N, CA, C and O of each residue as an XYZ file, in Angstrom:
392
protein
N      39.566     24.295     71.342
C      39.204     24.333     69.945
C      40.446     24.658     69.111
O      41.192     25.592     69.408
N      40.641     23.866     68.066
C      41.766     24.128     67.165
C      41.449     25.339     66.300
O      40.301     25.584     65.931
N      42.509     26.094     65.985
C      42.342     27.288     65.167
C      43.397     27.340     64.079
O      44.487     26.785     64.219
N      43.054     28.017     62.992
C      43.986     28.283     61.900
C      43.773     29.734     61.487
O      42.636     30.206     61.456
N      44.839     30.438     61.172
C      44.696     31.817     60.712
C      44.389     31.814     59.217
O      44.582     30.812     58.528
N      43.913     32.944     58.738
C      43.638     33.052     57.309
C      44.930     32.909     56.511
O      44.929     32.334     55.422
N      46.031     33.432     57.048
C      47.318     33.333     56.359
C      47.781     31.877     56.273
O      48.263     31.438     55.229
N      47.635     31.127     57.375
C      48.031     29.715     57.376
C      47.194     28.918     56.378
O      47.717     28.067     55.659
N      45.893     29.202     56.341
C      45.022     28.496     55.405
C      45.405     28.832     53.967
O      45.453     27.950     53.109
N      45.674     30.097     53.711
C      46.047     30.503     52.355
C      47.342     29.815     51.923
O      47.459     29.392     50.773
N      48.308     29.699     52.821
C      49.571     29.013     52.501
C      49.329     27.540     52.180
O      49.891     27.004     51.225
N      48.483     26.887     52.993
C      48.188     25.477     52.736
C      47.520     25.289     51.375
O      47.833     24.345     50.650
N      46.605     26.186     51.034
C      45.934     26.092     49.736
C      46.927     26.312     48.595
O      46.839     25.653     47.559
N      47.866     27.233     48.784
C      48.877     27.501     47.743
C      49.756     26.282     47.489
O      50.196     26.056     46.362
N      50.015     25.488     48.544
C      50.869     24.319     48.381
C      50.111     23.132     47.797
O      50.696     22.077     47.548
N      48.803     23.305     47.579
C      48.014     22.235     46.989
C      47.471     21.236     47.981
O      47.016     20.160     47.595
N      47.514     21.577     49.258
C      46.986     20.673     50.285
C      45.501     20.411     50.028
O      44.758     21.308     49.631
N      45.091     19.176     50.261
C      43.679     18.821     50.129
C      43.006     19.152     51.452
O      43.251     18.506     52.470
N      42.163     20.160     51.418
C      41.492     20.628     52.627
C      39.985     20.538     52.456
O      39.456     20.717     51.359
N      39.314     20.260     53.546
C      37.853     20.207     53.549
C      37.376     21.405     54.357
O      37.633     21.502     55.557
N      36.679     22.318     53.684
C      36.249     23.559     54.314
C      34.738     23.683     54.225
O      34.130     23.359     53.205
N      34.147     24.156     55.309
C      32.705     24.392     55.342
C      32.475     25.848     55.726
O      32.939     26.308     56.769
N      31.753     26.564     54.871
C      31.398     27.959     55.113
C      29.993     27.976     55.711
O      29.042     27.533     55.068
N      29.856     28.484     56.933
C      28.568     28.450     57.632
C      27.814     29.776     57.569
O      26.846     29.981     58.301
N      28.264     30.679     56.684
C      27.559     31.959     56.542
C      26.215     31.772     55.837
O      25.914     30.701     55.309
N      25.427     32.825     55.843
C      24.118     32.808     55.187
C      24.280     32.983     53.669
O      25.338     33.390     53.189
N      23.215     32.669     52.929
C      23.244     32.716     51.465
C      23.712     34.070     50.929
O      24.538     34.125     50.018
N      23.186     35.161     51.492
C      23.541     36.485     50.978
C      25.017     36.806     51.219
O      25.621     37.561     50.458
N      25.598     36.232     52.278
C      27.014     36.459     52.562
C      27.907     35.685     51.596
O      28.893     36.225     51.095
N      27.569     34.430     51.334
C      28.410     33.635     50.431
C      28.267     34.109     48.985
O      29.146     33.857     48.162
N      27.173     34.787     48.676
C      27.003     35.333     47.329
C      28.079     36.381     47.025
O      28.368     36.655     45.860
N      28.664     36.959     48.060
C      29.726     37.952     47.889
C      31.087     37.283     47.679
O      32.068     37.962     47.374
N      31.155     35.983     47.838
C      32.387     35.251     47.588
C      32.722     34.251     48.672
O      32.582     34.520     49.865
N      33.171     33.087     48.225
C      33.599     32.017     49.121
C      35.017     31.600     48.742
O      35.467     31.835     47.620
N      35.706     30.986     49.682
C      37.023     30.434     49.395
C      36.820     29.243     48.449
O      36.028     28.349     48.745
N      37.528     29.227     47.314
C      37.360     28.111     46.372
C      37.596     26.758     47.059
O      38.570     26.571     47.788
N      36.685     25.838     46.805
C      36.788     24.509     47.385
C      35.940     24.319     48.623
O      35.702     23.186     49.042
N      35.478     25.411     49.217
C      34.626     25.302     50.409
C      33.220     24.887     49.995
O      32.759     25.200     48.897
N      32.555     24.181     50.891
C      31.139     23.879     50.670
C      30.331     24.782     51.589
O      30.815     25.206     52.638
N      29.107     25.072     51.195
C      28.260     25.988     51.955
C      27.189     25.213     52.707
O      26.323     24.576     52.108
N      27.265     25.282     54.034
C      26.209     24.742     54.889
C      25.937     25.820     55.942
O      26.699     25.940     56.901
N      24.866     26.606     55.782
C      24.579     27.642     56.769
C      24.483     27.055     58.177
O      24.018     25.930     58.360
N      24.926     27.826     59.164
C      24.955     27.353     60.551
C      23.608     26.776     60.980
O      23.559     25.738     61.640
N      22.525     27.439     60.611
C      21.195     26.980     61.001
C      20.783     25.652     60.383
O      19.831     25.023     60.845
N      21.494     25.217     59.337
C      21.177     23.953     58.674
C      22.124     22.827     59.057
O      21.954     21.694     58.607
N      23.118     23.127     59.882
C      24.174     22.156     60.181
C      23.626     20.849     60.753
O      24.002     19.769     60.297
N      22.755     20.937     61.733
C      22.212     19.733     62.367
C      21.517     18.833     61.346
O      21.698     17.616     61.374
N      20.736     19.409     60.459
C      19.990     18.631     59.471
C      20.833     18.128     58.316
O      20.359     17.340     57.499
N      22.087     18.577     58.238
C      22.937     18.176     57.101
C      24.202     17.440     57.536
O      25.180     17.381     56.791
N      24.177     16.880     58.741
C      25.343     16.143     59.240
C      25.724     14.978     58.331
O      26.887     14.578     58.281
N      24.736     14.430     57.608
C      25.031     13.313     56.713
C      25.942     13.722     55.557
O      26.480     12.859     54.865
N      26.122     15.023     55.339
C      27.010     15.516     54.280
C      28.449     15.692     54.770
O      29.346     16.007     53.989
N      28.654     15.485     56.075
C      29.976     15.711     56.671
C      30.544     14.364     57.106
O      29.960     13.679     57.946
N      31.678     13.989     56.534
C      32.322     12.704     56.780
C      33.149     12.780     58.070
O      34.094     13.564     58.158
N      32.795     11.974     59.053
C      33.515     11.998     60.331
C      34.963     11.537     60.194
O      35.769     11.771     61.094
N      35.300     10.896     59.100
C      36.673     10.423     58.898
C      37.597     11.539     58.383
O      38.810     11.351     58.295
N      37.022     12.692     58.047
C      37.812     13.802     57.513
C      37.904     14.940     58.527
O      37.079     15.061     59.433
N      38.931     15.769     58.346
C      39.088     16.981     59.154
C      38.508     18.149     58.366
O      38.629     18.205     57.142
N      37.881     19.078     59.074
C      37.235     20.215     58.415
C      37.703     21.530     59.013
O      37.998     21.628     60.204
N      37.765     22.546     58.142
C      38.033     23.907     58.568
C      36.717     24.658     58.428
O      36.106     24.670     57.359
N      36.289     25.284     59.517
C      35.021     25.993     59.540
C      35.263     27.479     59.299
O      36.187     28.072     59.856
N      34.414     28.067     58.459
C      34.586     29.450     58.017
C      33.282     30.222     58.186
O      32.200     29.698     57.922
N      33.398     31.480     58.632
C      32.250     32.393     58.629
C      32.768     33.811     58.409
O      33.886     33.996     57.928
N      31.974     34.799     58.754
C      32.349     36.191     58.496
C      33.492     36.643     59.395
O      34.471     37.220     58.921
N      33.364     36.374     60.719
C      34.366     36.896     61.661
C      34.943     35.843     62.588
O      35.822     36.160     63.389
N      34.490     34.630     62.511
C      34.897     33.438     63.261
C      34.032     33.146     64.482
O      34.332     32.221     65.237
N      32.971     33.911     64.688
C      32.043     33.628     65.793
C      31.143     32.440     65.506
O      31.087     31.490     66.287
N      30.438     32.495     64.382
C      29.538     31.380     64.024
C      30.324     30.114     63.729
O      29.892     29.017     64.082
N      31.476     30.258     63.083
C      32.280     29.063     62.809
C      32.787     28.458     64.114
O      32.949     27.242     64.209
N      33.038     29.292     65.114
C      33.423     28.785     66.431
C      32.299     27.984     67.065
O      32.532     26.926     67.650
N      31.076     28.496     66.947
C      29.916     27.754     67.481
C      29.737     26.443     66.713
O      29.421     25.409     67.301
N      29.943     26.497     65.395
C      29.848     25.274     64.581
C      30.899     24.263     65.025
O      30.619     23.067     65.107
N      32.108     24.741     65.312
C      33.173     23.846     65.780
C      32.786     23.186     67.102
O      32.954     21.978     67.269
N      32.271     23.973     68.030
C      31.868     23.406     69.329
C      30.818     22.318     69.133
O      30.917     21.239     69.717
N      29.815     22.605     68.312
C      28.750     21.634     68.059
C      29.301     20.368     67.406
O      29.001     19.256     67.842
N      30.107     20.541     66.360
C      30.628     19.378     65.644
C      31.612     18.579     66.490
O      31.637     17.351     66.409
N      32.419     19.252     67.298
C      33.319     18.531     68.210
C      32.514     17.651     69.157
O      32.896     16.513     69.428
N      31.399     18.176     69.659
C      30.534     17.391     70.553
C      29.961     16.165     69.851
O      29.630     15.171     70.497
N      29.846     16.241     68.521
C      29.324     15.117     67.739
C      30.434     14.158     67.305
O      30.158     13.150     66.655
N      31.690     14.462     67.660
C      32.801     13.580     67.329
C      33.565     13.938     66.069
O      34.346     13.126     65.574
N      33.358     15.141     65.536
C      34.062     15.566     64.318
C      35.374     16.257     64.659
O      35.524     16.843     65.731
N      36.328     16.179     63.722
C      37.615     16.851     63.838
C      37.510     18.159     63.059
O      37.511     18.159     61.828
N      37.421     19.272     63.784
C      37.199     20.571     63.147
C      38.182     21.615     63.659
O      38.681     21.534     64.781
N      38.445     22.596     62.804
C      39.341     23.709     63.119
C      38.639     24.999     62.718
O      38.034     25.077     61.649
N      38.719     26.001     63.574
C      38.084     27.289     63.302
C      39.060     28.230     62.597
O      40.191     28.406     63.051
N      38.622     28.839     61.479
C      39.448     29.845     60.815
C      39.220     31.176     61.534
O      38.179     31.813     61.369
N      40.212     31.587     62.338
C      40.071     32.815     63.133
C      40.144     34.047     62.242
O      40.925     34.100     61.292
N      39.329     35.019     62.559
C      39.269     36.239     61.767
C      38.222     36.190     60.669
O      37.732     37.225     60.218
N      37.883     34.980     60.243
C      36.852     34.795     59.234
C      37.148     35.480     57.916
O      38.282     35.866     57.633
N      36.112     35.620     57.123
C      36.256     36.214     55.792
C      36.639     37.688     55.862
O      37.148     38.240     54.886
N      36.402     38.327     56.995
C      36.836     39.722     57.150
C      38.354     39.837     57.036
O      38.870     40.854     56.571
N      39.071     38.786     57.465
C      40.535     38.777     57.417
C      41.092     38.051     56.191
O      42.309     37.998     56.012
N      40.225     37.491     55.347
C      40.666     36.708     54.197
C      41.105     37.642     53.075
O      40.347     38.522     52.668
N      42.311     37.456     52.580
C      42.822     38.279     51.480
C      43.159     37.422     50.261
O      43.767     37.903     49.304
N      42.764     36.162     50.304
C      43.039     35.259     49.194
C      41.921     35.274     48.168
O      41.036     36.130     48.183
N      41.992     34.306     47.287
C      41.019     34.183     46.193
C      39.633     33.847     46.734
O      39.498     33.140     47.733
N      38.618     34.356     46.068
C      37.237     33.982     46.343
C      36.560     33.653     45.023
O      36.992     34.097     43.959
N      35.495     32.872     45.107
C      34.754     32.548     43.888
C      33.304     32.946     44.073
O      32.493     32.763     43.165
């Protein structure tokens, strides 16, 4: 499984890189703040919302500590998606949130 640190992701965002991010946390967790530009698809809804994820794009998966995003990566990789897990999750995120 590919991984990216919170610091690496923050640097890429600062340089203006176009990134596709999916936050798989629950509603109450994302209400506390999400990385700007991320879309919210709770882990439990991922299977039913695959039509919202373009297989031609690469995605960075985000959750609280990187456990659920890791499971999301495993599932999506099995479906043929190009995904990267943000290790440390939002607990390690020190960048902007919205």
